[in-house]
Structure formats: C-alpha cells, structure tokens
C-alpha positions as CSV (number, residue, x, y, z in Angstrom):
1,M,31.7,-10.6,-14.6
2,K,28.4,-11.9,-15.9
3,K,25.6,-9.4,-16.2
4,I,22.3,-10.0,-14.5
5,L,19.3,-10.7,-16.8
6,I,16.3,-8.8,-15.6
7,I,13.0,-9.6,-17.4
8,L,10.2,-7.2,-16.5
9,C,7.0,-9.3,-17.0
10,A,3.8,-7.3,-17.2
11,A,1.2,-8.3,-14.6
12,L,-1.0,-10.0,-17.2
13,M,1.9,-12.1,-18.3
14,L,2.6,-13.7,-15.0
15,A,1.1,-17.0,-16.1
16,G,3.9,-17.3,-18.6
17,C,6.6,-17.1,-15.9
18,D,6.9,-20.8,-15.3
19,S,9.1,-22.5,-12.7
20,D,12.8,-23.1,-13.4
21,S,15.1,-24.3,-10.7
22,G,18.0,-22.6,-12.3
23,K,16.5,-19.1,-12.1
24,L,15.3,-16.8,-9.3
25,K,11.8,-15.3,-9.8
26,I,10.4,-12.4,-7.9
27,Y,6.9,-11.1,-7.8
28,A,6.7,-7.5,-6.4
29,A,4.3,-4.6,-6.0
30,S,4.6,-2.2,-8.9
31,G,5.5,0.7,-6.6
32,I,8.9,-0.8,-5.6
33,K,10.0,-1.7,-9.1
34,E,12.7,1.1,-9.4
35,P,14.4,0.5,-6.1
36,L,14.2,-3.3,-6.4
37,L,15.9,-3.1,-9.8
38,E,18.7,-1.1,-8.2
39,V,19.0,-3.7,-5.4
40,I,19.1,-6.5,-7.9
41,N,21.9,-4.8,-9.8
42,A,23.8,-4.3,-6.6
43,Y,23.3,-7.9,-5.6
44,N,24.6,-9.1,-8.9
45,E,28.0,-7.5,-8.4
46,D,28.9,-10.4,-6.2
47,S,26.3,-13.0,-7.0
48,P,25.5,-13.3,-10.8
49,V,22.2,-15.1,-11.3
50,E,19.4,-14.8,-13.8
51,I,16.5,-13.0,-12.2
52,T,13.0,-12.5,-13.5
53,L,11.2,-9.6,-11.9
54,S,7.4,-9.4,-12.4
55,T,5.7,-6.3,-11.0
56,G,2.0,-5.4,-10.9
57,S,-1.0,-5.8,-8.7
58,S,-0.2,-7.5,-5.4
59,D,-3.6,-9.1,-5.3
60,Y,-3.3,-10.5,-8.8
61,M,0.1,-11.9,-8.0
62,A,-1.1,-13.4,-4.7
63,D,-3.9,-15.1,-6.6
64,S,-1.4,-16.5,-9.0
65,I,0.6,-18.0,-6.2
66,G,-2.5,-19.3,-4.6
67,G,-3.4,-20.9,-8.0
68,K,0.0,-22.7,-7.9
69,Q,1.7,-20.4,-10.4
70,S,5.4,-20.4,-9.6
71,C,7.6,-17.7,-8.1
72,D,10.4,-17.8,-5.5
73,I,10.0,-14.6,-3.6
74,F,7.0,-12.4,-3.2
75,I,7.1,-8.7,-2.0
76,P,3.5,-7.2,-2.0
77,D,2.5,-3.8,-0.8
78,S,0.3,-5.1,2.0
79,L,0.4,-7.7,4.8
80,K,-3.0,-8.8,3.6
81,Q,-1.7,-10.9,0.7
82,T,0.9,-12.8,2.8
83,D,-1.7,-13.3,5.6
84,E,-4.0,-14.9,3.1
85,L,-1.2,-17.2,1.8
86,T,-0.3,-18.3,5.3
87,D,-4.0,-18.8,6.3
88,N,-4.4,-21.0,3.2
89,E,-1.1,-22.9,4.2
90,I,0.5,-22.1,0.9
91,I,3.5,-20.7,2.8
92,G,4.5,-20.9,6.5
93,E,4.4,-18.0,8.9
94,E,8.2,-18.6,9.4
95,D,8.8,-17.7,5.8
96,V,7.4,-14.1,6.0
97,F,8.8,-11.1,7.7
98,P,7.9,-7.3,7.5
99,Y,10.4,-5.4,5.4
100,L,9.5,-1.9,4.2
101,D,7.1,0.8,5.5
102,N,5.5,3.5,3.4
103,R,3.0,6.4,3.9
104,V,-0.3,7.2,2.2
105,V,-0.8,10.8,1.0
106,L,-3.3,12.9,-0.7
107,I,-1.9,14.2,-4.0
108,K,-2.7,16.7,-6.8
109,N,-1.1,17.9,-10.0
110,L,1.7,20.4,-9.4
111,D,0.1,22.9,-11.8
112,T,-3.5,22.4,-10.8
113,S,-5.2,24.5,-8.1
114,S,-7.6,22.8,-5.6
115,K,-9.6,23.9,-2.5
116,V,-8.7,20.7,-0.9
117,T,-6.2,21.0,2.0
118,G,-6.4,17.5,3.4
119,F,-8.4,14.3,3.7
120,D,-10.8,16.1,6.0
121,N,-12.2,18.2,3.2
122,A,-11.5,15.9,0.2
123,N,-15.2,16.1,-0.6
124,Q,-14.7,19.6,-1.8
125,A,-12.9,18.3,-4.9
126,K,-14.6,17.9,-8.2
127,S,-13.0,14.5,-8.8
128,I,-10.8,12.0,-7.0
129,A,-8.6,9.2,-8.2
130,M,-8.4,6.1,-5.9
131,G,-7.4,2.5,-6.1
132,K,-10.1,0.0,-6.5
133,A,-11.5,-1.7,-3.4
134,G,-9.6,-4.8,-2.6
135,I,-6.2,-3.6,-3.7
136,P,-4.0,-2.1,-0.9
137,I,-3.9,1.5,-1.9
138,G,-7.7,1.5,-2.5
139,D,-8.3,-0.1,0.8
140,Y,-6.0,2.4,2.6
141,A,-7.9,5.3,0.9
142,R,-11.3,4.0,2.0
143,E,-10.2,3.4,5.5
144,I,-8.9,7.0,5.8
145,L,-12.0,8.5,4.2
146,I,-14.4,6.4,6.3
147,N,-12.6,7.5,9.5
148,T,-12.6,11.2,8.4
149,G,-16.4,10.8,7.9
150,N,-16.6,11.9,4.3
151,L,-16.4,8.7,2.1
152,E,-20.2,8.5,1.6
153,D,-20.3,12.2,0.6
154,I,-17.5,11.7,-1.8
155,L,-19.1,8.6,-3.4
156,R,-22.4,10.4,-3.7
157,N,-21.4,13.9,-4.8
158,I,-18.1,13.9,-6.7
159,K,-16.7,12.0,-9.6
160,V,-14.7,9.0,-8.3
161,K,-12.3,7.4,-10.7
162,E,-11.0,4.0,-9.7
163,Y,-7.7,2.4,-10.8
164,A,-6.0,-1.0,-10.5
165,S,-2.8,0.3,-9.0
166,D,-1.1,3.2,-7.3
167,E,0.9,3.8,-10.5
168,E,-2.3,4.3,-12.4
169,V,-3.6,6.7,-9.7
170,V,-0.5,8.8,-10.0
171,D,-0.7,8.7,-13.8
172,A,-4.2,10.0,-13.7
173,I,-3.1,13.0,-11.5
174,I,-0.2,13.7,-13.9
175,K,-2.6,13.7,-16.8
176,N,-5.2,15.8,-14.9
177,E,-7.9,13.1,-15.2
178,A,-8.8,13.9,-11.5
179,E,-8.3,16.8,-9.2
180,I,-6.9,14.9,-6.3
181,G,-5.8,11.3,-5.7
182,V,-4.7,8.9,-2.9
183,A,-1.3,7.3,-3.4
184,Y,2.0,6.5,-1.6
185,A,4.5,9.0,-0.5
186,T,7.1,7.2,-2.5
187,D,5.1,7.7,-5.7
188,V,5.3,11.4,-5.1
189,A,9.1,11.2,-4.6
190,L,9.4,9.7,-8.1
191,H,7.5,12.6,-9.7
192,T,8.3,15.7,-7.8
193,D,8.3,17.7,-11.1
194,K,4.7,16.7,-11.8
195,I,2.7,16.1,-8.6
196,Q,2.8,17.1,-5.0
197,A,1.5,15.8,-1.7
198,I,-1.3,17.8,-0.2
199,S,-1.3,16.1,3.2
200,E,-0.9,12.9,5.1
201,P,-4.0,11.3,6.9
202,P,-5.1,12.8,10.2
203,K,-4.0,10.9,13.2
204,D,-5.8,7.6,13.8
205,T,-7.6,7.5,10.5
206,L,-5.3,4.9,9.0
207,N,-4.6,2.1,11.5
208,T,-3.7,-0.6,9.0
209,P,0.1,-0.8,8.6
210,V,1.4,0.3,5.2
211,T,4.0,-2.5,5.3
212,Y,5.7,-4.5,2.5
213,P,6.5,-8.0,3.7
214,V,9.0,-10.4,2.1
215,A,7.8,-14.0,1.6
216,L,9.9,-17.0,0.6
217,I,7.6,-19.0,-1.7
218,N,10.0,-21.6,-3.0
219,S,12.6,-22.7,-0.5
220,D,14.3,-25.0,-3.0
221,A,15.1,-22.1,-5.4
222,P,18.8,-21.5,-5.8
223,Y,19.8,-18.0,-4.5
224,A,16.3,-17.4,-2.9
225,D,17.6,-17.5,0.7
226,D,20.8,-15.7,-0.3
227,F,18.8,-12.8,-2.0
228,I,16.5,-12.5,1.0
229,D,19.7,-12.3,3.2
230,Y,20.9,-9.5,1.0
231,L,17.7,-7.5,1.4
232,T,18.5,-7.1,5.1
233,T,22.0,-5.7,4.4
234,Q,22.8,-2.0,4.9
235,E,23.5,-1.7,1.2
236,A,20.1,-2.9,0.1
237,T,18.1,-1.0,2.8
238,E,19.9,2.2,2.0
239,I,18.7,1.9,-1.6
240,F,15.1,1.6,-0.5
241,E,15.5,4.5,1.9
242,K,16.8,6.6,-0.9
243,Y,13.5,6.1,-2.7
244,G,11.6,7.3,0.4
245,F,10.8,3.9,2.1
246,S,11.6,3.2,5.7
247,I,12.7,-0.1,7.1
248,N,10.2,-1.8,9.3
249,E,11.3,-1.8,12.9
250,N,10.6,-5.5,13.3
251,V,12.8,-6.6,10.5
252,E,15.8,-7.6,12.5
253,I,13.8,-9.4,15.2
254,Q,11.5,-11.4,12.8
255,Y,14.2,-12.1,10.3
256,S,16.6,-13.3,12.9
257,E,13.8,-15.7,14.2
258,R,13.3,-17.0,10.7
259,V,17.1,-17.7,10.3
260,N,17.3,-19.3,13.7
261,N,14.3,-21.5,12.9
262,N,15.8,-22.6,9.6
263,E,19.2,-23.4,11.2
264,T,17.4,-25.4,13.9
265,E,15.5,-27.4,11.3
266,A,18.7,-28.0,9.3
267,S,20.4,-29.2,12.4
268,D,17.6,-31.6,13.3
269,Q,17.6,-33.0,9.8
270,N,21.4,-33.6,9.9
271,G,21.3,-34.9,13.4
C-alpha cells in the first residue's frame, strides 16, 4: 500500500504551494493540525493520494486564496474567512458547510498562581496573552472582555501581549511570558501537563460561533470531494472528538444540501 506524503508548509511558505491537479492541497487553522494529520492518515488507508497540508493563520491563508493562491480545501477556525470568500464570490455558498465547534477558555500555567478566577476579573492579572485583533482567537477574546466590561481596564492597566495565533498564546503561557491567556479548549487538551483552563466565558459574553467550516476551493481537484465526504464519516469525526472538538449540529443538514445540489447540477449537465 502506498504511503501518504504529508508536507507541512509553514504559513509563510504558502505562496510556494502552487497548484497541481494531481495533488490534494489543504489549508487549515494551526489548531487542528494534529487531529487533521490523523484523519489524513486514516483516509489514506483506502485512498492513497499525495496531500500537502499547510497550517497557520486562517486570515493569512484566506488572503492567499483571495489573492488567487491555490489550494483545494480550506478549514479555518472561524466562519469569518469563508464568509468573506463567498462575499467576494471566490467560492460559492454551496461549497461551504460548518464542521467543527470549539470553546474559548481563559488559561494559565499549571505551576503559576493567579488571583484571576474568570473573565470577569481578568483585569486583576499582571499580564495577559491574547491573539491579535483580526484573527479569530483575538476577536473572540475581545468580544468576551468587552461584554464582561473590563477590556478597557485591561488595555489601560495591565501588560497585554498579542500573538498571531492561538498556538503562540499557549506557548507564551507555557513559558510564563504572561500570567493568563485566552485560547481554545482544545489547546488545553494538548498540554494538560503544562497549562490549565481557569474558566469558560460567562453566559452571553461570546455570541459569535466558534465554528470551523470546510470549504471546497477547487472543485476540479482529484480527491477533493472524496476527502470532504470522508470528513463527515464516523471514523473522521471520532478523531476530532478525541481531541476535544465537537461536530457542528448542522453538518448533516448543510452537507446533505451541498451533495444534493451537486447531484442536481451534474444531472442537469448530463441531461
């Protein structure tokens, strides 16, 4: 059996991942790299294909797609990126469906003490690590802190360290570069020996869905539809659930609509 070739391209190397109709190329948020690698390996057991997986900032990758850089499938950590791609008519709404859900949590180093018990009193920390404004985890953090009423106090009175990804936020907490940080619950699950979740956001302080959509960018790519089909299987979803993700409740409905639309279009073309 042929082995799958997985090339992990750094985010800054995306421009070098040029189009090749004989290969399947996936851009994905950095936070799903580990489970997605496992899914790819499982997929390869029956469908050997050369796959290039590039992980990094969802915004950076969306801009690359918008700038006509080539990938076949895009899995960001926010609906914002796929909404922008559909608004700009780079992809059709029928080629996007919600897939994974995550949770945002306040974190600290496992061995560091803190007076902070939740987002409500995060302004009591000496320093906080957050994603930059404009990237999903940074926007989620700001929405929560605005709705808890202490963002301005935090920005004015404590040291705020901003990072380009949730992975960098987690790394900062591991290295004690900040007292607390805002990251994903799945990030904590990967580092239970080094960090811990202090709390989840208070009710109604985060109303933006923490949802990872799947978007078909290149419908002509061999294996693209087949791999997306595989993502909806029990085998694939169980892998993501093992890493702490949950499957979006609308997957079955919206994915089925997409399949039905594609089948109707194919029938019309053949008829």
